[in-house]
C-alpha positions as CSV (number, residue, x, y, z in Angstrom):
1,M,0.0,0.0,0.0
2,V,1.3,3.5,-0.9
3,K,1.3,6.7,1.0
4,I,0.6,9.9,-0.9
5,K,-0.6,13.4,-0.2
6,P,-1.7,16.7,-1.8
7,F,0.7,19.6,-1.6
8,C,1.0,23.4,-2.0
9,G,2.2,23.5,-5.6
10,I,4.6,26.2,-6.9
11,R,3.5,26.9,-10.5
12,P,3.4,29.7,-13.0
13,P,0.5,32.1,-13.5
14,Q,-1.8,31.0,-16.4
15,E,-0.3,33.7,-18.8
16,Y,3.2,32.3,-18.3
17,A,2.6,28.6,-18.1
18,A,3.4,27.7,-21.7
19,E,6.7,29.7,-21.5
20,V,7.9,28.6,-18.1
21,A,7.1,24.9,-18.8
22,S,10.1,23.2,-20.4
23,R,11.3,19.9,-21.6
24,P,13.1,17.8,-18.9
25,Y,16.7,18.3,-18.1
26,D,17.8,15.0,-19.6
27,V,16.3,15.1,-23.0
28,L,18.4,17.9,-24.4
29,N,22.1,18.9,-24.1
30,S,23.3,22.3,-22.9
31,A,23.6,23.9,-26.4
32,E,20.1,22.7,-27.3
33,A,18.8,24.1,-24.0
34,K,20.4,27.5,-24.5
35,A,18.9,27.8,-28.0
36,E,15.5,26.7,-26.7
37,A,15.3,28.8,-23.5
38,T,13.2,31.9,-23.6
39,E,13.3,34.5,-20.8
40,R,11.0,32.8,-18.3
41,S,11.8,29.1,-19.3
42,L,12.4,26.7,-16.4
43,L,15.5,25.6,-18.4
44,H,17.4,28.5,-16.6
45,I,16.7,26.6,-13.4
46,I,17.2,23.0,-14.4
47,K,20.0,23.6,-17.0
48,P,21.6,26.7,-15.3
49,E,24.9,26.3,-17.2
50,I,23.2,27.9,-20.2
51,D,23.2,31.3,-18.4
52,F,27.0,31.5,-18.9
53,D,28.9,32.4,-22.0
54,P,30.5,30.2,-22.9
55,I,28.4,27.4,-21.3
56,I,30.0,26.0,-18.2
57,D,30.1,22.5,-16.8
58,E,26.6,21.6,-15.6
59,H,28.1,19.8,-12.6
60,S,30.2,22.8,-11.4
61,E,29.5,24.7,-8.2
62,E,28.8,27.8,-10.2
63,A,26.0,26.0,-12.1
64,Y,24.4,24.7,-8.9
65,T,24.5,28.1,-7.3
66,K,23.0,29.7,-10.4
67,A,20.1,27.2,-10.3
68,M,19.3,28.3,-6.7
69,E,19.6,32.0,-7.7
70,N,17.3,31.6,-10.6
71,F,14.6,29.6,-8.6
72,R,14.6,32.5,-6.1
73,L,14.3,35.1,-8.9
74,W,11.5,33.3,-10.7
75,K,9.5,33.3,-7.4
76,E,10.4,37.0,-6.7
77,R,9.3,38.0,-10.2
78,G,6.0,36.2,-9.9
79,W,6.8,33.8,-12.7
80,L,6.4,31.0,-10.1
81,Q,3.8,31.3,-7.3
82,Q,2.9,29.0,-4.5
83,D,-0.7,27.8,-3.9
84,N,-2.0,28.6,-0.4
85,E,-3.7,25.2,0.1
86,E,-2.7,21.6,-0.5
87,Y,-4.2,20.2,-3.7
88,Y,-3.8,17.3,-6.1
89,Y,-3.5,18.4,-9.7
90,I,-4.7,16.6,-12.9
91,Y,-2.0,16.8,-15.6
92,A,-3.0,15.5,-19.0
93,Q,-1.0,15.2,-22.2
94,T,-2.2,14.8,-25.8
95,M,-0.1,13.2,-28.5
96,N,-1.3,12.1,-31.9
97,G,-4.9,12.6,-30.9
98,R,-4.7,10.5,-27.8
99,T,-4.8,12.0,-24.2
100,Q,-3.5,10.4,-21.0
101,Y,-4.5,11.7,-17.6
102,G,-2.2,11.7,-14.6
103,I,-2.4,13.0,-11.0
104,A,0.4,15.2,-9.7
105,M,0.9,14.1,-6.1
106,C,3.5,13.8,-3.4
107,C,4.9,10.3,-2.7
108,H,6.7,9.1,0.5
109,F,10.4,8.2,0.2
110,E,9.9,5.2,2.5
111,D,7.7,3.6,-0.1
112,Y,10.6,3.7,-2.5
113,L,13.0,2.2,0.1
114,S,10.4,-0.6,1.0
115,G,9.7,-1.5,-2.6
116,A,6.1,-0.2,-2.6
117,I,7.4,2.1,-5.4
118,K,8.9,-0.4,-7.8
119,K,11.7,0.2,-10.2
120,H,12.8,-1.6,-13.4
121,E,16.1,0.1,-14.2
122,L,19.5,0.4,-12.5
123,T,20.7,3.9,-11.6
124,R,24.2,5.4,-12.0
125,P,25.7,6.9,-8.8
126,D,27.0,10.0,-10.5
127,K,23.6,10.9,-12.0
128,E,21.9,10.2,-8.6
129,E,24.4,12.5,-6.9
130,D,23.9,15.3,-9.4
131,R,20.1,15.2,-8.9
132,M,20.6,15.0,-5.1
133,I,22.6,18.2,-5.1
134,H,19.8,20.0,-7.0
135,V,17.0,18.7,-4.6
136,R,19.1,19.4,-1.5
137,N,20.1,22.9,-2.6
138,Q,16.6,24.0,-3.7
139,K,14.7,22.2,-1.0
140,A,12.3,21.3,-3.7
141,N,11.5,18.8,-6.4
142,I,11.7,21.0,-9.4
143,E,10.9,18.3,-11.9
144,P,8.3,15.5,-11.4
145,V,9.0,11.8,-11.8
146,F,6.7,9.8,-14.1
147,F,4.9,6.9,-12.3
148,T,2.2,4.5,-13.2
149,Y,-0.3,2.4,-11.2
150,P,-2.8,-0.4,-11.7
151,D,-6.1,1.0,-13.0
152,D,-8.8,1.9,-10.5
153,A,-12.3,2.6,-11.7
154,E,-13.1,5.2,-8.9
155,I,-9.9,7.1,-9.5
156,N,-10.6,7.2,-13.2
157,A,-14.1,8.5,-12.5
158,I,-12.8,11.3,-10.2
159,V,-10.4,12.4,-12.8
160,E,-13.1,12.4,-15.5
161,Q,-15.4,14.4,-13.3
162,V,-12.8,17.1,-12.5
163,V,-11.9,17.4,-16.2
164,N,-15.5,17.5,-17.4
165,E,-16.8,20.0,-14.8
166,N,-14.0,22.5,-14.8
167,E,-12.1,24.6,-17.2
168,P,-8.4,23.7,-17.3
169,D,-6.0,26.1,-15.4
170,Y,-3.5,25.6,-18.2
171,D,-4.1,24.4,-21.7
172,F,-1.3,24.8,-24.3
173,T,0.4,23.1,-27.1
174,A,4.2,23.0,-26.9
175,A,6.6,23.5,-29.8
176,D,6.8,19.8,-30.4
177,G,3.0,19.6,-31.1
178,F,2.1,17.9,-27.8
179,G,-0.8,19.3,-25.8
180,H,-0.6,19.9,-22.1
181,H,-3.7,20.4,-19.9
182,F,-3.8,21.1,-16.2
183,W,-6.5,21.3,-13.5
184,V,-6.2,22.1,-9.8
185,V,-8.4,19.8,-7.7
186,R,-9.8,22.4,-5.4
187,D,-12.6,20.4,-3.7
188,A,-11.4,19.2,-0.3
189,A,-13.6,16.1,-0.2
190,T,-12.2,15.0,-3.6
191,N,-8.6,15.5,-2.5
192,K,-9.4,13.5,0.7
193,R,-10.9,10.7,-1.4
194,I,-7.9,10.5,-3.7
195,T,-5.6,10.0,-0.7
196,E,-7.9,7.2,0.6
197,L,-8.1,5.4,-2.7
198,F,-4.3,5.4,-3.3
199,A,-3.8,4.0,0.2
200,A,-5.4,0.8,-1.2
201,I,-3.2,0.7,-4.4
202,P,-0.7,-2.1,-3.9
203,A,2.2,-0.4,-5.7
204,L,3.4,2.4,-7.8
205,Y,5.8,1.8,-10.7
206,V,8.6,4.1,-11.9
207,A,8.0,4.6,-15.6
208,D,10.5,7.4,-16.2
209,G,12.8,9.2,-13.8
210,H,14.7,6.5,-11.9
211,H,17.5,8.8,-11.0
212,R,15.2,11.6,-9.8
213,T,13.3,9.1,-7.7
214,A,16.4,7.6,-6.1
215,A,17.8,11.1,-5.5
216,A,14.6,12.3,-3.8
217,A,14.5,9.3,-1.6
218,R,18.1,9.8,-0.5
219,V,17.5,13.4,0.3
220,G,14.5,12.4,2.4
221,Q,16.8,10.0,4.3
222,E,19.4,12.8,4.9
223,C,16.7,15.1,6.3
224,M,15.4,12.4,8.5
225,A,18.9,11.7,9.9
226,M,19.3,15.4,10.7
227,N,16.0,15.7,12.6
228,P,16.1,14.1,16.1
229,N,12.4,14.6,16.3
230,H,11.5,13.0,13.0
231,R,7.9,11.8,12.8
232,G,7.6,10.7,9.2
233,D,5.0,13.2,8.1
234,E,7.4,16.1,7.4
235,E,7.3,17.7,4.0
236,Y,10.8,16.5,3.3
237,C,9.5,12.9,3.4
238,Y,7.6,13.6,0.2
239,F,8.6,14.1,-3.4
240,L,6.8,15.1,-6.6
241,A,5.4,12.5,-9.1
242,V,2.8,12.5,-11.8
243,T,1.1,9.2,-11.8
244,F,-0.9,7.7,-14.7
245,P,-3.1,4.6,-14.9
246,A,-1.2,1.8,-16.7
247,S,-3.9,1.3,-19.4
248,Q,-3.4,4.8,-20.7
249,L,0.4,4.7,-21.2
250,R,2.2,3.6,-24.3
251,I,5.9,2.6,-24.5
252,I,7.5,3.4,-27.8
253,D,10.4,1.5,-29.4
254,Y,14.0,2.2,-28.3
255,N,16.4,1.2,-31.1
256,R,20.1,0.4,-31.7
257,V,22.7,1.5,-34.2
258,V,26.2,-0.1,-34.3
259,R,29.4,1.4,-35.7
260,D,31.0,-1.7,-37.2
261,L,30.3,-5.3,-38.1
262,N,33.0,-6.8,-35.8
263,G,35.2,-7.6,-38.7
264,L,32.5,-9.4,-40.7
265,S,31.4,-8.7,-44.2
266,E,27.7,-7.9,-44.8
267,R,27.2,-11.3,-46.4
268,E,28.9,-13.0,-43.4
269,L,26.6,-11.1,-41.0
270,L,23.5,-12.2,-42.9
271,D,24.6,-15.8,-42.9
272,L,25.2,-15.8,-39.2
273,L,21.9,-14.2,-38.5
274,K,20.1,-17.0,-40.4
275,E,21.2,-19.4,-37.6
276,S,18.8,-17.8,-35.1
277,F,16.4,-15.8,-37.3
278,E,14.2,-16.1,-40.3
279,V,15.7,-13.4,-42.5
280,E,13.7,-11.7,-45.3
281,C,15.0,-8.8,-47.4
282,K,12.4,-6.0,-47.6
283,G,14.3,-3.7,-50.0
284,R,14.7,0.1,-49.6
285,E,11.2,0.7,-48.1
286,I,11.4,1.3,-44.3
287,Y,10.3,-1.9,-42.5
288,T,8.6,-1.7,-39.1
289,P,8.7,-4.7,-36.7
290,S,5.2,-6.3,-36.7
291,S,5.2,-8.2,-33.4
292,L,7.1,-9.5,-30.5
293,H,10.4,-11.3,-31.5
294,N,10.3,-9.6,-35.0
295,F,13.0,-7.1,-35.7
296,A,13.9,-4.7,-38.5
297,M,17.5,-4.4,-39.6
298,Y,18.9,-1.8,-41.9
299,L,22.2,-2.8,-43.6
300,A,23.9,-1.6,-46.8
301,G,20.9,0.3,-48.1
302,E,18.3,-2.4,-47.5
303,W,15.8,-3.2,-44.8
304,Y,15.4,-6.8,-43.5
305,S,12.8,-8.6,-41.4
306,L,14.4,-10.8,-38.7
307,T,12.1,-13.2,-36.9
308,A,13.6,-15.1,-34.0
309,K,13.3,-18.8,-34.4
310,A,11.4,-20.9,-31.7
311,G,13.7,-22.0,-29.0
312,T,16.0,-19.0,-29.2
313,Y,14.1,-17.1,-26.4
314,D,12.3,-17.9,-23.2
315,D,8.8,-16.5,-23.0
316,S,8.4,-17.8,-19.4
317,D,11.1,-15.5,-18.2
318,P,10.2,-11.8,-17.7
319,I,13.6,-10.8,-18.9
320,G,14.1,-13.5,-21.4
321,V,10.9,-12.6,-23.2
322,L,12.1,-9.0,-23.9
323,D,13.2,-8.3,-27.4
324,V,16.1,-6.2,-26.1
325,T,17.3,-9.5,-24.4
326,V,16.8,-11.5,-27.6
327,L,18.7,-9.0,-29.7
328,S,21.5,-8.6,-27.1
329,N,22.0,-12.3,-26.7
330,L,21.7,-13.5,-30.3
331,V,23.1,-10.5,-32.2
332,L,24.9,-7.8,-30.3
333,D,26.9,-10.2,-28.0
334,K,27.1,-13.5,-30.0
335,I,27.8,-12.0,-33.5
336,L,28.9,-8.4,-33.0
337,G,30.9,-8.9,-29.8
338,I,29.2,-6.1,-27.8
339,K,29.3,-7.4,-24.2
340,D,28.2,-4.4,-22.2
341,L,25.6,-2.0,-23.5
342,R,26.3,0.5,-20.7
343,T,30.0,1.0,-21.6
344,S,30.5,0.0,-25.2
345,K,31.4,2.9,-27.5
346,R,30.5,0.8,-30.6
347,I,26.7,1.1,-30.0
348,D,24.3,4.0,-29.7
349,F,20.5,4.2,-28.9
350,V,17.8,6.0,-30.7
351,G,14.4,6.7,-29.2
352,G,11.5,5.7,-31.5
353,I,10.1,9.3,-31.4
354,R,12.8,10.1,-34.0
355,G,11.3,7.6,-36.4
356,L,13.0,4.7,-38.3
357,G,14.2,7.2,-40.9
358,E,16.7,8.3,-38.3
359,L,18.2,4.8,-38.2
360,Q,18.5,4.8,-42.0
361,H,20.1,8.3,-42.0
362,R,22.8,7.3,-39.4
363,V,23.8,4.2,-41.5
364,D,23.6,6.0,-44.9
365,S,25.8,8.8,-43.5
366,G,28.6,6.3,-42.8
367,E,28.5,7.0,-39.1
368,M,27.0,3.6,-38.4
369,K,27.1,0.2,-40.2
370,V,23.9,-1.4,-39.1
371,A,20.7,-0.5,-37.3
372,F,18.1,-2.6,-35.5
373,A,14.5,-1.6,-34.7
374,L,12.6,-3.4,-32.0
375,Y,8.9,-4.0,-31.3
376,P,8.0,-1.8,-28.2
377,V,7.9,-3.3,-24.7
378,S,4.4,-3.5,-23.3
379,M,3.3,-2.0,-20.0
380,Q,2.5,-5.5,-18.7
381,Q,6.0,-6.6,-19.4
382,L,7.3,-3.6,-17.4
383,I,5.0,-4.4,-14.5
384,D,6.0,-8.1,-14.6
385,I,9.7,-7.2,-14.4
386,A,9.2,-4.7,-11.6
387,D,6.9,-7.1,-9.6
388,T,9.5,-9.9,-9.8
389,G,12.3,-7.7,-8.7
390,N,14.1,-7.9,-12.0
391,I,15.9,-5.1,-13.8
392,M,15.5,-4.4,-17.5
393,P,18.5,-4.2,-19.8
394,P,19.7,-0.7,-20.6
395,K,17.7,1.5,-22.9
396,T,14.6,-0.6,-23.1
397,T,11.7,1.8,-22.6
398,W,11.0,5.2,-24.1
399,F,7.9,7.0,-22.9
400,E,6.4,9.8,-24.9
401,P,5.2,12.5,-24.4
402,K,7.5,13.6,-21.7
403,L,6.2,15.5,-18.7
404,R,6.9,19.3,-19.0
405,S,9.0,20.6,-16.1
406,G,7.7,23.7,-14.3
407,V,4.0,23.0,-14.7
408,V,4.0,22.3,-10.9
409,I,6.9,22.1,-8.3
410,H,6.9,20.7,-4.8
411,S,8.9,22.6,-2.1
412,F,9.8,21.1,1.3
413,E,11.5,24.3,2.6
C-alpha cells in the first residue's frame, strides 16, 4: 500500500505557463537548452549552465549556485507562485490525438525504500548525486517523476469528473506539437478521497525518472537523519510525481545502431543471422517490426525482417521474453561482440520518437554500419519485471510524451 498526499504546488500564473514549462533536463544537451530557452523558461533553473557564455560544466559549483539564484528570482518576479492550500492536480497530455490523464501528487520516500514504489532500471551513482545536489540545494523537487499504477475505476471516475466539470487552469500546445492540460483539484472532499483510494493501491511503478526518484529518496533519508524529532509526516519525506493509470500509457520503441560489423562482411553477418532468425529482405522501403520477436534491420541500403526462431528465447522468463534481451544475446553479443551495452562505444541508442528514418540516416551517413529496430515493450512486461524484482536491460523503454518541467513544483522548505 502506498502513502501519498496533496501539496501546495509552486507553479506559473496562467499567462506564463506555456513559456515557463520546459522539456526535462535529460532530453536535451546544454547547447540545445540554451537555444530553446526563452526569458522565463524553467531551463534556466534545471540547466543553469546555459546562463554562462561560454556554457560552463553543468556539474560545477557555479551552475548549482546559479540554479538556486534563478529559482529564487522566478518566485520573486512572480513567474512561479505557491498555492496557499494543498491540492492534487490533474496533468493531461495529448499526442497524436490520444490523451493520457495523470495526477500530480507527493509520494513518500519510505515507499521507495520498502519497494512499494517499484523500479525496473539500474541507476548510476554519478547521476543520482547530481540530482541530489539540486534537490538538497533547492529544498524542492523542481521536476516531477513519471509513475504508473494499476487502473482503479473510482480514481478514473474522479479524474473524469474534474476534467468535465472544470475549465483547465492551463491548456497549451508545446513547440513539439504535444498538448498539455492542467486542472487544480480544489474540492477538499475530492482530495481526501484520492488519498484514501491510493492507500489501497498495492504499488506504484517508476515509468520514467529513476535517477530523480532515487535522489529524492536519498535526500529524504538525509533530512530524517538530521532531525532528532523526525515523525515521518514532514514535508521532506515527500517528493513530486505525476502518476498515470497503466492502461493509458504507451511505451514506444528504443532502437540500436552499431558502428561496425565486428570484422564481418555484410554477407557473413546475414549468414550468421540465419542461424537464429528467419531473414527476409524488404528492400529500400522502411520496414517496421510487426510483433514481439520480430526485428527490423537496416544494412547496406536495404531493410530486413528478422524473426527469432522458436527455442531462441524464453517467454516464461520476464527478462528472457524481452526483445532487447533476444537482440543482445543473439546478435549484439554473440555475433557483433558487444558485451556491455552500458559502456561500449560501438553502440548507440535512438528513441523511437525520432522515427526509423533516423536509423536509416545514421547508417547511410557512414557513421554507423547497421541499425536494429525493436517492437515496443508493453506496460504489462514492465510491470511483470518490476513485480519480480528484475531489472530491464539498458535503454529498453521510451515514454512519450515527456512531462513538462515547471508545470508544478513541490517545495519542502
